[in-house]
C-alpha positions as CSV (number, residue, x, y, z in Angstrom):
1,M,117.1,85.6,96.4
2,I,116.2,84.6,100.1
3,K,118.6,87.4,101.3
4,N,116.1,90.0,100.0
5,F,113.5,88.9,102.3
6,F,115.7,90.1,105.3
7,Q,115.9,93.7,104.2
8,P,114.4,96.1,106.7
9,K,111.7,97.3,104.1
10,V,110.7,94.1,103.4
11,M,110.4,92.7,106.9
12,L,108.4,95.9,107.9
13,F,105.6,94.9,105.3
14,F,105.6,91.3,106.9
15,I,105.3,92.5,110.7
16,I,102.6,95.3,109.8
17,G,100.5,92.7,107.8
18,L,100.8,90.4,110.5
19,A,100.0,92.7,113.1
20,F,96.8,93.9,111.0
21,C,95.7,90.4,110.8
22,I,95.9,89.6,114.5
23,V,94.3,92.6,115.6
24,F,91.4,92.4,113.4
25,M,90.8,88.8,114.1
26,I,91.1,89.4,117.8
27,L,88.7,92.3,117.2
28,G,86.3,90.1,114.8
29,D,86.3,87.4,117.3
30,A,85.4,89.6,120.3
31,D,82.5,90.8,118.2
32,D,81.5,87.7,116.6
33,A,82.1,89.5,113.3
34,P,83.6,87.4,110.7
35,G,83.7,90.1,108.3
36,L,86.2,91.8,110.2
37,S,88.5,89.2,110.4
38,F,88.1,88.6,106.7
39,I,89.3,92.3,106.1
40,G,92.3,91.6,108.3
41,I,93.1,88.6,106.5
42,I,92.8,90.7,102.8
43,V,94.8,93.7,104.3
44,A,97.7,91.2,105.6
45,F,97.9,89.5,102.2
46,L,98.1,92.8,100.5
47,L,100.6,93.8,102.4
48,I,102.7,90.7,102.6
49,M,102.4,90.8,98.7
50,R,103.9,94.5,98.7
51,G,106.7,92.8,100.7
52,I,107.2,90.4,98.0
53,F,107.1,93.0,95.6
54,H,109.9,95.0,97.3
55,A,112.0,91.5,97.7
56,K,111.8,90.8,94.0
57,V,110.9,87.3,94.3
58,L,108.2,86.9,91.3
59,R,109.0,88.0,87.8
60,K,108.4,91.3,87.0
61,G,104.6,91.9,86.0
62,C,103.5,88.6,88.0
63,Y,102.1,90.4,91.1
64,M,99.0,91.9,89.8
65,P,97.9,88.5,88.0
66,V,98.7,86.7,91.5
67,I,96.6,88.9,93.5
68,L,93.9,88.8,90.9
69,F,93.6,85.1,91.1
70,V,93.7,84.9,94.8
71,F,90.5,87.6,94.9
72,G,89.1,85.3,92.1
73,A,89.4,82.2,94.0
74,I,87.9,83.9,97.2
75,G,84.8,85.2,94.8
76,V,84.2,81.8,93.3
77,F,84.8,79.5,96.5
78,F,83.4,81.8,99.3
79,P,79.6,81.6,98.4
80,I,80.0,77.8,98.1
81,I,81.3,77.4,101.3
82,L,78.8,79.9,102.8
83,L,76.2,77.6,101.3
84,L,77.9,74.2,102.5
85,D,78.2,75.9,105.9
86,G,74.6,76.5,106.2
87,E,75.0,80.6,106.5
88,I,73.0,80.9,103.5
89,V,69.9,78.6,102.9
90,R,69.7,78.7,98.8
91,Y,71.9,79.7,96.3
92,S,70.8,83.3,95.6
93,I,71.5,85.9,92.9
94,G,74.1,87.7,94.7
95,A,75.9,84.3,95.2
96,L,75.9,83.9,91.4
97,I,77.3,87.4,90.9
98,G,80.0,86.6,93.3
99,N,80.9,83.5,91.3
100,A,80.6,85.3,88.0
101,I,83.0,88.2,89.2
102,G,85.5,85.5,90.7
103,V,85.5,83.6,87.3
104,L,86.1,86.8,85.4
105,L,89.0,88.0,87.8
106,I,90.7,84.6,87.4
107,A,90.3,84.8,83.4
108,V,91.8,88.3,83.5
109,A,94.7,86.8,85.7
110,C,95.3,83.9,83.3
111,G,95.2,86.3,80.5
112,R,97.8,88.8,82.0
113,L,99.9,85.6,82.8
114,I,99.8,84.0,79.2
115,N,100.6,87.5,77.6
116,L,103.3,88.2,79.8
117,K,104.7,84.5,78.7
118,R,104.3,85.5,75.2
119,K,106.4,88.8,75.7
120,S,109.3,86.7,77.2
């Protein structure tokens, strides 16, 4: 299974993902734009997950639930982190909507994993 990681196609996704992350982090730091850095991290995550898909590390059908779970966790924890960091003054309706969407994504991911487990 580890030998699958060293295929040129898989390594290309990892290298391109890391390059995107580094470029967007540098641009975000230079312009004091944390959103740009966040976009770089998301693009890198998706490209690396695509590389993992080609390496066939996870069981078939587990890729989308993993991605949904990660995005759901971001949706749940990101507004809370912003509130604790002092970036937002009070917990607004937008933060509540972000939390609700995050919880929904986590629920969908768990449901898909349960259905996948039942089928096997």
